[in-house]
N, CA, C, O and the ligand as a Tripos MOL2 file, in Angstrom:
@<TRIPOS>MOLECULE
protein
  237   235    60     0     0
PROTEIN
NO_CHARGES

@<TRIPOS>ATOM
      1 N        -118.0450  -12.6650   89.8280 N.3       1 MET1
      2 CA       -118.9010  -13.7750   89.3840 C.3       1 MET1
      3 C        -118.3820  -14.3140   88.0550 C.2       1 MET1
      4 O        -118.1930  -13.5700   87.0920 O.2       1 MET1
      5 N        -118.1660  -15.5790   88.0290 N.am      2 THR2
      6 CA       -117.6740  -16.1780   86.7980 C.3       2 THR2
      7 C        -118.7560  -17.0380   86.1520 C.2       2 THR2
      8 O        -119.5350  -17.7190   86.8190 O.2       2 THR2
      9 N        -118.7650  -16.9760   84.8780 N.am      3 ILE3
     10 CA       -119.7240  -17.7960   84.1360 C.3       3 ILE3
     11 C        -119.0930  -19.1470   83.8640 C.2       3 ILE3
     12 O        -118.0170  -19.2290   83.2700 O.2       3 ILE3
     13 N        -119.7550  -20.2010   84.2940 N.am      4 PRO4
     14 CA       -119.2030  -21.5440   84.0620 C.3       4 PRO4
     15 C        -119.0290  -21.8110   82.5750 C.2       4 PRO4
     16 O        -119.9060  -21.5130   81.7640 O.2       4 PRO4
     17 N        -117.9010  -22.3670   82.2450 N.am      5 LYS5
     18 CA       -117.6550  -22.6980   80.8480 C.3       5 LYS5
     19 C        -118.5410  -23.8690   80.4430 C.2       5 LYS5
     20 O        -118.5550  -24.9210   81.0820 O.2       5 LYS5
     21 N        -119.2650  -23.6500   79.3790 N.am      6 THR6
     22 CA       -120.1360  -24.7320   78.9310 C.3       6 THR6
     23 C        -119.6940  -25.2410   77.5740 C.2       6 THR6
     24 O        -119.1290  -24.5150   76.7560 O.2       6 THR6
     25 N        -119.9710  -26.4980   77.3720 N.am      7 ILE7
     26 CA       -119.6610  -27.1250   76.0920 C.3       7 ILE7
     27 C        -120.9020  -27.8460   75.6190 C.2       7 ILE7
     28 O        -121.8440  -28.0600   76.3820 O.2       7 ILE7
     29 N        -120.8940  -28.2100   74.3770 N.am      8 LYS8
     30 CA       -122.0060  -29.0020   73.8710 C.3       8 LYS8
     31 C        -121.5690  -30.4510   73.7810 C.2       8 LYS8
     32 O        -120.5430  -30.7850   73.1890 O.2       8 LYS8
     33 N        -122.3710  -31.2830   74.3780 N.am      9 CYS9
     34 CA       -122.0760  -32.7080   74.3370 C.3       9 CYS9
     35 C        -122.0370  -33.1780   72.8830 C.2       9 CYS9
     36 O        -122.9920  -32.9590   72.1380 O.2       9 CYS9
     37 N        -120.9550  -33.8130   72.4800 N.am     10 PRO10
     38 CA       -120.8420  -34.2750   71.1000 C.3      10 PRO10
     39 C        -121.8560  -35.3620   70.7620 C.2      10 PRO10
     40 O        -122.1250  -35.6410   69.5940 O.2      10 PRO10
     41 N        -122.3980  -35.9520   71.7820 N.am     11 GLN11
     42 CA       -123.3010  -37.0680   71.5650 C.3      11 GLN11
     43 C        -124.7540  -36.6100   71.4540 C.2      11 GLN11
     44 O        -125.4260  -36.9210   70.4710 O.2      11 GLN11
     45 N        -125.2320  -35.8860   72.4320 N.am     12 CYS12
     46 CA       -126.6440  -35.4940   72.4260 C.3      12 CYS12
     47 C        -126.8190  -34.0010   72.2100 C.2      12 CYS12
     48 O        -127.9440  -33.5090   72.1250 O.2      12 CYS12
     49 N        -125.7210  -33.2870   72.1220 N.am     13 ARG13
     50 CA       -125.7180  -31.8540   71.8140 C.3      13 ARG13
     51 C        -126.3430  -31.0160   72.9200 C.2      13 ARG13
     52 O        -126.7230  -29.8660   72.7010 O.2      13 ARG13
     53 N        -126.4430  -31.5780   74.0660 N.am     14 LYS14
     54 CA       -126.9540  -30.8400   75.2020 C.3      14 LYS14
     55 C        -125.8310  -29.9890   75.7750 C.2      14 LYS14
     56 O        -124.6710  -30.4010   75.7980 O.2      14 LYS14
     57 N        -126.1850  -28.8170   76.2290 N.am     15 GLU15
     58 CA       -125.1650  -27.9790   76.8510 C.3      15 GLU15
     59 C        -124.8380  -28.5270   78.2230 C.2      15 GLU15
     60 O        -125.7210  -28.8910   79.0010 O.2      15 GLU15
     61 N        -123.5460  -28.5770   78.4990 N.am     16 THR16
     62 CA       -123.1230  -29.1190   79.7760 C.3      16 THR16
     63 C        -121.9050  -28.3430   80.2610 C.2      16 THR16
     64 O        -121.1780  -27.7510   79.4620 O.2      16 THR16
     65 N        -121.6890  -28.3470   81.5470 N.am     17 VAL17
     66 CA       -120.5590  -27.6020   82.0770 C.3      17 VAL17
     67 C        -119.2690  -28.3950   81.9310 C.2      17 VAL17
     68 O        -119.2470  -29.6230   82.0080 O.2      17 VAL17
     69 N        -118.2260  -27.6620   81.7250 N.am     18 TRP18
     70 CA       -116.9210  -28.3050   81.5600 C.3      18 TRP18
     71 C        -116.2870  -28.5700   82.9160 C.2      18 TRP18
     72 O        -115.7520  -29.6490   83.1710 O.2      18 TRP18
     73 N        -116.3560  -27.5750   83.7700 N.am     19 GLU19
     74 CA       -115.7140  -27.6890   85.0840 C.3      19 GLU19
     75 C        -116.3520  -28.7850   85.9240 C.2      19 GLU19
     76 O        -117.5740  -28.8710   86.0440 O.2      19 GLU19
     77 N        -115.5110  -29.6040   86.4910 N.am     20 GLY20
     78 CA       -115.9990  -30.6210   87.4070 C.3      20 GLY20
     79 C        -116.8230  -31.7060   86.7520 C.2      20 GLY20
     80 O        -117.5590  -32.4320   87.4210 O.2      20 GLY20
     81 N        -116.6980  -31.8130   85.4520 N.am     21 ASN21
     82 CA       -117.4520  -32.8350   84.7520 C.3      21 ASN21
     83 C        -116.5320  -34.0070   84.4190 C.2      21 ASN21
     84 O        -115.6690  -33.8950   83.5490 O.2      21 ASN21
     85 N        -116.7180  -35.1270   85.1120 N.am     22 PRO22
     86 CA       -115.8230  -36.2730   84.9240 C.3      22 PRO22
     87 C        -116.0210  -36.9390   83.5720 C.2      22 PRO22
     88 O        -115.1880  -37.7310   83.1300 O.2      22 PRO22
     89 N        -117.1160  -36.6170   82.9270 N.am     23 ASN23
     90 CA       -117.4110  -37.2870   81.6640 C.3      23 ASN23
     91 C        -117.1700  -36.4060   80.4480 C.2      23 ASN23
     92 O        -117.5200  -36.7620   79.3230 O.2      23 ASN23
     93 N        -116.5630  -35.2430   80.6980 N.am     24 ARG24
     94 CA       -116.3330  -34.3570   79.5750 C.3      24 ARG24
     95 C        -115.4930  -35.0410   78.5040 C.2      24 ARG24
     96 O        -114.6590  -35.8820   78.8400 O.2      24 ARG24
     97 N        -115.6760  -34.7200   77.2560 N.am     25 PRO25
     98 CA       -116.5470  -33.6180   76.8160 C.3      25 PRO25
     99 C        -118.0180  -33.9880   76.7120 C.2      25 PRO25
    100 O        -118.8030  -33.2580   76.1080 O.2      25 PRO25
    101 N        -118.3910  -35.1070   77.2930 N.am     26 PHE26
    102 CA       -119.7890  -35.5060   77.2250 C.3      26 PHE26
    103 C        -120.5450  -35.0110   78.4360 C.2      26 PHE26
    104 O        -119.9440  -34.6580   79.4510 O.2      26 PHE26
    105 N        -121.8760  -34.9830   78.3320 N.am     27 CYS27
    106 CA       -122.6750  -34.4460   79.4260 C.3      27 CYS27
    107 C        -122.8400  -35.4800   80.5260 C.2      27 CYS27
    108 O        -123.0950  -35.1340   81.6800 O.2      27 CYS27
    109 N        -122.6950  -36.7280   80.1740 N.am     28 SER28
    110 CA       -122.9460  -37.7720   81.1530 C.3      28 SER28
    111 C        -122.1950  -39.0410   80.7780 C.2      28 SER28
    112 O        -121.6860  -39.1850   79.6670 O.2      28 SER28
    113 N        -122.1440  -39.9330   81.7170 N.am     29 GLU29
    114 CA       -121.4870  -41.2070   81.4620 C.3      29 GLU29
    115 C        -122.1970  -41.9410   80.3330 C.2      29 GLU29
    116 O        -121.5840  -42.6620   79.5450 O.2      29 GLU29
    117 N        -123.4910  -41.7360   80.2820 N.am     30 ARG30
    118 CA       -124.2910  -42.4100   79.2740 C.3      30 ARG30
    119 C        -123.8240  -42.0370   77.8640 C.2      30 ARG30
    120 O        -123.6230  -42.8970   77.0070 O.2      30 ARG30
    121 N        -123.6610  -40.7430   77.6570 N.am     31 CYS31
    122 CA       -123.2210  -40.2830   76.3460 C.3      31 CYS31
    123 C        -121.8010  -40.7380   76.0620 C.2      31 CYS31
    124 O        -121.4470  -41.0540   74.9260 O.2      31 CYS31
    125 N        -121.0070  -40.7650   77.0970 N.am     32 ARG32
    126 CA       -119.6290  -41.1990   76.9360 C.3      32 ARG32
    127 C        -119.5850  -42.6610   76.4800 C.2      32 ARG32
    128 O        -118.8130  -43.0320   75.5960 O.2      32 ARG32
    129 N        -120.4280  -43.4710   77.1020 N.am     33 LEU33
    130 CA       -120.4560  -44.8770   76.7460 C.3      33 LEU33
    131 C        -120.9990  -45.0710   75.3440 C.2      33 LEU33
    132 O        -120.5350  -45.9410   74.6070 O.2      33 LEU33
    133 N        -121.9640  -44.2790   74.9810 N.am     34 ILE34
    134 CA       -122.5120  -44.3740   73.6320 C.3      34 ILE34
    135 C        -121.4030  -44.0970   72.6250 C.2      34 ILE34
    136 O        -121.2690  -44.7850   71.6130 O.2      34 ILE34
    137 N        -120.6270  -43.0880   72.9250 N.am     35 ASP35
    138 CA       -119.5600  -42.7170   72.0030 C.3      35 ASP35
    139 C        -118.5170  -43.8170   71.8940 C.2      35 ASP35
    140 O        -117.9380  -44.0310   70.8290 O.2      35 ASP35
    141 N        -118.2900  -44.4850   72.9560 N.am     36 LEU36
    142 CA       -117.3060  -45.5640   72.9470 C.3      36 LEU36
    143 C        -117.8340  -46.7840   72.2060 C.2      36 LEU36
    144 O        -117.0880  -47.7110   71.8900 O.2      36 LEU36
    145 N        -119.1120  -46.7660   71.9400 N.am     37 GLY37
    146 CA       -119.7010  -47.9070   71.2670 C.3      37 GLY37
    147 C        -120.0570  -49.0090   72.2260 C.2      37 GLY37
    148 O        -120.5290  -50.0740   71.8270 O.2      37 GLY37
    149 N        -119.8300  -48.7490   73.4830 N.am     38 ALA38
    150 CA       -120.0760  -49.7640   74.4940 C.3      38 ALA38
    151 C        -121.5680  -49.9910   74.6980 C.2      38 ALA38
    152 O        -122.0020  -51.0560   75.1350 O.2      38 ALA38
    153 N        -122.3290  -48.9740   74.3750 N.am     39 TRP39
    154 CA       -123.7660  -49.0730   74.6240 C.3      39 TRP39
    155 C        -124.3940  -50.1990   73.8160 C.2      39 TRP39
    156 O        -125.3500  -50.8420   74.2490 O.2      39 TRP39
    157 N        -123.8370  -50.4200   72.6390 N.am     40 ALA40
    158 CA       -124.3960  -51.4420   71.7530 C.3      40 ALA40
    159 C        -123.8330  -52.8130   72.0910 C.2      40 ALA40
    160 O        -124.2990  -53.8370   71.5920 O.2      40 ALA40
    161 N        -122.8360  -52.8090   72.9360 N.am     41 ASN41
    162 CA       -122.1830  -54.0650   73.2700 C.3      41 ASN41
    163 C        -122.7530  -54.6330   74.5660 C.2      41 ASN41
    164 O        -122.4670  -54.1280   75.6510 O.2      41 ASN41
    165 N        -123.5330  -55.6510   74.4480 N.am     42 GLU42
    166 CA       -124.2060  -56.2380   75.6050 C.3      42 GLU42
    167 C        -123.2210  -56.7120   76.6650 C.2      42 GLU42
    168 O        -123.5040  -56.6570   77.8620 O.2      42 GLU42
    169 N        -122.0810  -57.1700   76.2180 N.am     43 GLU43
    170 CA       -121.1160  -57.7390   77.1490 C.3      43 GLU43
    171 C        -120.5290  -56.7010   78.0870 C.2      43 GLU43
    172 O        -119.9900  -57.0190   79.1480 O.2      43 GLU43
    173 N        -120.6480  -55.4710   77.6710 N.am     44 TYR44
    174 CA       -120.0390  -54.4140   78.4600 C.3      44 TYR44
    175 C        -120.8680  -54.0780   79.6980 C.2      44 TYR44
    176 O        -120.3570  -53.5410   80.6810 O.2      44 TYR44
    177 N        -122.1430  -54.4040   79.6270 N.am     45 ARG45
    178 CA       -123.0760  -53.9870   80.6650 C.3      45 ARG45
    179 C        -122.5640  -54.2960   82.0710 C.2      45 ARG45
    180 O        -122.1850  -55.4260   82.3780 O.2      45 ARG45
    181 N        -122.5640  -53.2940   82.8890 N.am     46 VAL46
    182 CA       -122.0550  -53.4430   84.2410 C.3      46 VAL46
    183 C        -123.1470  -54.0340   85.1410 C.2      46 VAL46
    184 O        -124.2750  -53.5420   85.1590 O.2      46 VAL46
    185 N        -122.8090  -55.0770   85.8760 N.am     47 PRO47
    186 CA       -123.7960  -55.6780   86.7830 C.3      47 PRO47
    187 C        -124.3340  -54.6530   87.7750 C.2      47 PRO47
    188 O        -123.5680  -53.8930   88.3680 O.2      47 PRO47
    189 N        -125.6340  -54.6360   87.9510 N.am     48 GLY48
    190 CA       -126.2250  -53.7100   88.8990 C.3      48 GLY48
    191 C        -126.5350  -52.3600   88.2890 C.2      48 GLY48
    192 O        -127.1710  -51.5130   88.9160 O.2      48 GLY48
    193 N        -126.0850  -52.1680   87.0680 N.am     49 GLU49
    194 CA       -126.3680  -50.8940   86.4170 C.3      49 GLU49
    195 C        -127.2350  -51.1560   85.2000 C.2      49 GLU49
    196 O        -126.8180  -51.8060   84.2410 O.2      49 GLU49
    197 N        -128.4200  -50.6470   85.2610 N.am     50 LYS50
    198 CA       -129.3170  -50.9030   84.1330 C.3      50 LYS50
    199 C        -129.3800  -49.6880   83.2210 C.2      50 LYS50
    200 O        -129.1800  -48.5550   83.6570 O.2      50 LYS50
    201 N        -129.6550  -49.9380   81.9750 N.am     51 PRO51
    202 CA       -129.7490  -48.8310   81.0170 C.3      51 PRO51
    203 C        -130.8380  -47.8440   81.4230 C.2      51 PRO51
    204 O        -131.9100  -48.2280   81.8890 O.2      51 PRO51
    205 N        -130.5400  -46.5940   81.2380 N.am     52 ALA52
    206 CA       -131.4970  -45.5650   81.6330 C.3      52 ALA52
    207 C        -132.5160  -45.3310   80.5330 C.2      52 ALA52
    208 O        -132.6150  -44.2470   79.9590 O.2      52 ALA52
    209 N        -133.2600  -46.3740   80.2650 N.am     53 ASP53
    210 CA       -134.2420  -46.2300   79.1860 C.3      53 ASP53
    211 C        -135.6340  -45.9710   79.7190 C.2      53 ASP53
    212 O        -136.6150  -45.9940   78.9760 O.2      53 ASP53
    213 N        -135.7070  -45.7230   81.0150 N.am     54 GLU54
    214 CA       -137.0100  -45.4140   81.5980 C.3      54 GLU54
    215 C        -137.2390  -43.9240   81.6770 C.2      54 GLU54
    216 O        -138.3010  -43.4610   82.0930 O.2      54 GLU54
    217 N        -136.2450  -43.1940   81.2780 N.am     55 GLU55
    218 CA       -136.3860  -41.7360   81.3180 C.3      55 GLU55
    219 C        -137.3980  -41.2780   80.2760 C.2      55 GLU55
    220 O        -137.4410  -41.7930   79.1590 O.2      55 GLU55
    221 N        -138.1930  -40.3210   80.6560 N.am     56 PRO56
    222 CA       -139.1610  -39.7930   79.6840 C.3      56 PRO56
    223 C        -138.4410  -39.1230   78.5190 C.2      56 PRO56
    224 O        -137.3950  -38.4930   78.6730 O.2      56 PRO56
    225 N        -139.0340  -39.2850   77.3790 N.am     57 GLU57
    226 CA       -138.4210  -38.7130   76.1680 C.3      57 GLU57
    227 C        -138.5600  -37.2020   76.1910 C.2      57 GLU57
    228 O        -139.6560  -36.6550   76.3130 O.2      57 GLU57
    229 N        -137.4370  -36.5600   76.0720 N.am     58 GLU58
    230 CA       -137.4580  -35.1000   76.0210 C.3      58 GLU58
    231 C        -136.7360  -34.6250   74.7770 C.2      58 GLU58
    232 O        -135.7420  -35.2070   74.3440 O.2      58 GLU58
    233 N        -137.2550  -33.5740   74.2280 N.am     59 SER59
    234 CA       -136.5830  -33.0710   73.0330 C.3      59 SER59
    235 C        -136.3560  -31.5860   73.1340 C.2      59 SER59
    236 O        -135.7990  -30.9830   72.2160 O.2      59 SER59
    237 ZN       -124.9130  -35.9040   76.1680 Zn       60 ZN60
@<TRIPOS>BOND
     1     1     2 1
     2     2     3 1
     3     3     4 2
     4     3     5 am
     5     5     6 1
     6     6     7 1
     7     7     8 2
     8     7     9 am
     9     9    10 1
    10    10    11 1
    11    11    12 2
    12    11    13 am
    13    13    14 1
    14    14    15 1
    15    15    16 2
    16    15    17 am
    17    17    18 1
    18    18    19 1
    19    19    20 2
    20    19    21 am
    21    21    22 1
    22    22    23 1
    23    23    24 2
    24    23    25 am
    25    25    26 1
    26    26    27 1
    27    27    28 2
    28    27    29 am
    29    29    30 1
    30    30    31 1
    31    31    32 2
    32    31    33 am
    33    33    34 1
    34    34    35 1
    35    35    36 2
    36    35    37 am
    37    37    38 1
    38    38    39 1
    39    39    40 2
    40    39    41 am
    41    41    42 1
    42    42    43 1
    43    43    44 2
    44    43    45 am
    45    45    46 1
    46    46    47 1
    47    47    48 2
    48    47    49 am
    49    49    50 1
    50    50    51 1
    51    51    52 2
    52    51    53 am
    53    53    54 1
    54    54    55 1
    55    55    56 2
    56    55    57 am
    57    57    58 1
    58    58    59 1
    59    59    60 2
    60    59    61 am
    61    61    62 1
    62    62    63 1
    63    63    64 2
    64    63    65 am
    65    65    66 1
    66    66    67 1
    67    67    68 2
    68    67    69 am
    69    69    70 1
    70    70    71 1
    71    71    72 2
    72    71    73 am
    73    73    74 1
    74    74    75 1
    75    75    76 2
    76    75    77 am
    77    77    78 1
    78    78    79 1
    79    79    80 2
    80    79    81 am
    81    81    82 1
    82    82    83 1
    83    83    84 2
    84    83    85 am
    85    85    86 1
    86    86    87 1
    87    87    88 2
    88    87    89 am
    89    89    90 1
    90    90    91 1
    91    91    92 2
    92    91    93 am
    93    93    94 1
    94    94    95 1
    95    95    96 2
    96    95    97 am
    97    97    98 1
    98    98    99 1
    99    99   100 2
   100    99   101 am
   101   101   102 1
   102   102   103 1
   103   103   104 2
   104   103   105 am
   105   105   106 1
   106   106   107 1
   107   107   108 2
   108   107   109 am
   109   109   110 1
   110   110   111 1
   111   111   112 2
   112   111   113 am
   113   113   114 1
   114   114   115 1
   115   115   116 2
   116   115   117 am
   117   117   118 1
   118   118   119 1
   119   119   120 2
   120   119   121 am
   121   121   122 1
   122   122   123 1
   123   123   124 2
   124   123   125 am
   125   125   126 1
   126   126   127 1
   127   127   128 2
   128   127   129 am
   129   129   130 1
   130   130   131 1
   131   131   132 2
   132   131   133 am
   133   133   134 1
   134   134   135 1
   135   135   136 2
   136   135   137 am
   137   137   138 1
   138   138   139 1
   139   139   140 2
   140   139   141 am
   141   141   142 1
   142   142   143 1
   143   143   144 2
   144   143   145 am
   145   145   146 1
   146   146   147 1
   147   147   148 2
   148   147   149 am
   149   149   150 1
   150   150   151 1
   151   151   152 2
   152   151   153 am
   153   153   154 1
   154   154   155 1
   155   155   156 2
   156   155   157 am
   157   157   158 1
   158   158   159 1
   159   159   160 2
   160   159   161 am
   161   161   162 1
   162   162   163 1
   163   163   164 2
   164   163   165 am
   165   165   166 1
   166   166   167 1
   167   167   168 2
   168   167   169 am
   169   169   170 1
   170   170   171 1
   171   171   172 2
   172   171   173 am
   173   173   174 1
   174   174   175 1
   175   175   176 2
   176   175   177 am
   177   177   178 1
   178   178   179 1
   179   179   180 2
   180   179   181 am
   181   181   182 1
   182   182   183 1
   183   183   184 2
   184   183   185 am
   185   185   186 1
   186   186   187 1
   187   187   188 2
   188   187   189 am
   189   189   190 1
   190   190   191 1
   191   191   192 2
   192   191   193 am
   193   193   194 1
   194   194   195 1
   195   195   196 2
   196   195   197 am
   197   197   198 1
   198   198   199 1
   199   199   200 2
   200   199   201 am
   201   201   202 1
   202   202   203 1
   203   203   204 2
   204   203   205 am
   205   205   206 1
   206   206   207 1
   207   207   208 2
   208   207   209 am
   209   209   210 1
   210   210   211 1
   211   211   212 2
   212   211   213 am
   213   213   214 1
   214   214   215 1
   215   215   216 2
   216   215   217 am
   217   217   218 1
   218   218   219 1
   219   219   220 2
   220   219   221 am
   221   221   222 1
   222   222   223 1
   223   223   224 2
   224   223   225 am
   225   225   226 1
   226   226   227 1
   227   227   228 2
   228   227   229 am
   229   229   230 1
   230   230   231 1
   231   231   232 2
   232   231   233 am
   233   233   234 1
   234   234   235 1
   235   235   236 2
@<TRIPOS>SUBSTRUCTURE
     1 MET1         2 RESIDUE 1 A MET
     2 THR2         6 RESIDUE 1 A THR
     3 ILE3        10 RESIDUE 1 A ILE
     4 PRO4        14 RESIDUE 1 A PRO
     5 LYS5        18 RESIDUE 1 A LYS
     6 THR6        22 RESIDUE 1 A THR
     7 ILE7        26 RESIDUE 1 A ILE
     8 LYS8        30 RESIDUE 1 A LYS
     9 CYS9        34 RESIDUE 1 A CYS
    10 PRO10       38 RESIDUE 1 A PRO
    11 GLN11       42 RESIDUE 1 A GLN
    12 CYS12       46 RESIDUE 1 A CYS
    13 ARG13       50 RESIDUE 1 A ARG
    14 LYS14       54 RESIDUE 1 A LYS
    15 GLU15       58 RESIDUE 1 A GLU
    16 THR16       62 RESIDUE 1 A THR
    17 VAL17       66 RESIDUE 1 A VAL
    18 TRP18       70 RESIDUE 1 A TRP
    19 GLU19       74 RESIDUE 1 A GLU
    20 GLY20       78 RESIDUE 1 A GLY
    21 ASN21       82 RESIDUE 1 A ASN
    22 PRO22       86 RESIDUE 1 A PRO
    23 ASN23       90 RESIDUE 1 A ASN
    24 ARG24       94 RESIDUE 1 A ARG
    25 PRO25       98 RESIDUE 1 A PRO
    26 PHE26      102 RESIDUE 1 A PHE
    27 CYS27      106 RESIDUE 1 A CYS
    28 SER28      110 RESIDUE 1 A SER
    29 GLU29      114 RESIDUE 1 A GLU
    30 ARG30      118 RESIDUE 1 A ARG
    31 CYS31      122 RESIDUE 1 A CYS
    32 ARG32      126 RESIDUE 1 A ARG
    33 LEU33      130 RESIDUE 1 A LEU
    34 ILE34      134 RESIDUE 1 A ILE
    35 ASP35      138 RESIDUE 1 A ASP
    36 LEU36      142 RESIDUE 1 A LEU
    37 GLY37      146 RESIDUE 1 A GLY
    38 ALA38      150 RESIDUE 1 A ALA
    39 TRP39      154 RESIDUE 1 A TRP
    40 ALA40      158 RESIDUE 1 A ALA
    41 ASN41      162 RESIDUE 1 A ASN
    42 GLU42      166 RESIDUE 1 A GLU
    43 GLU43      170 RESIDUE 1 A GLU
    44 TYR44      174 RESIDUE 1 A TYR
    45 ARG45      178 RESIDUE 1 A ARG
    46 VAL46      182 RESIDUE 1 A VAL
    47 PRO47      186 RESIDUE 1 A PRO
    48 GLY48      190 RESIDUE 1 A GLY
    49 GLU49      194 RESIDUE 1 A GLU
    50 LYS50      198 RESIDUE 1 A LYS
    51 PRO51      202 RESIDUE 1 A PRO
    52 ALA52      206 RESIDUE 1 A ALA
    53 ASP53      210 RESIDUE 1 A ASP
    54 GLU54      214 RESIDUE 1 A GLU
    55 GLU55      218 RESIDUE 1 A GLU
    56 PRO56      222 RESIDUE 1 A PRO
    57 GLU57      226 RESIDUE 1 A GLU
    58 GLU58      230 RESIDUE 1 A GLU
    59 SER59      234 RESIDUE 1 A SER
    60 ZN60       237 GROUP 0 **** ****
């Protein structure tokens, strides 16, 4: 049994797995985009993809 290697997302500091993570070192595409600064850039917004701001706030 192997323990999946985990990393901490540099953006939200959530623990996330390294293996098979296309967005590493981030936990998600969202964090990756934030890091790129694209999140603040309205022009970057992909048609058909809306910001995930409906998610409940978790801390
Ligand atoms: Zn993250």
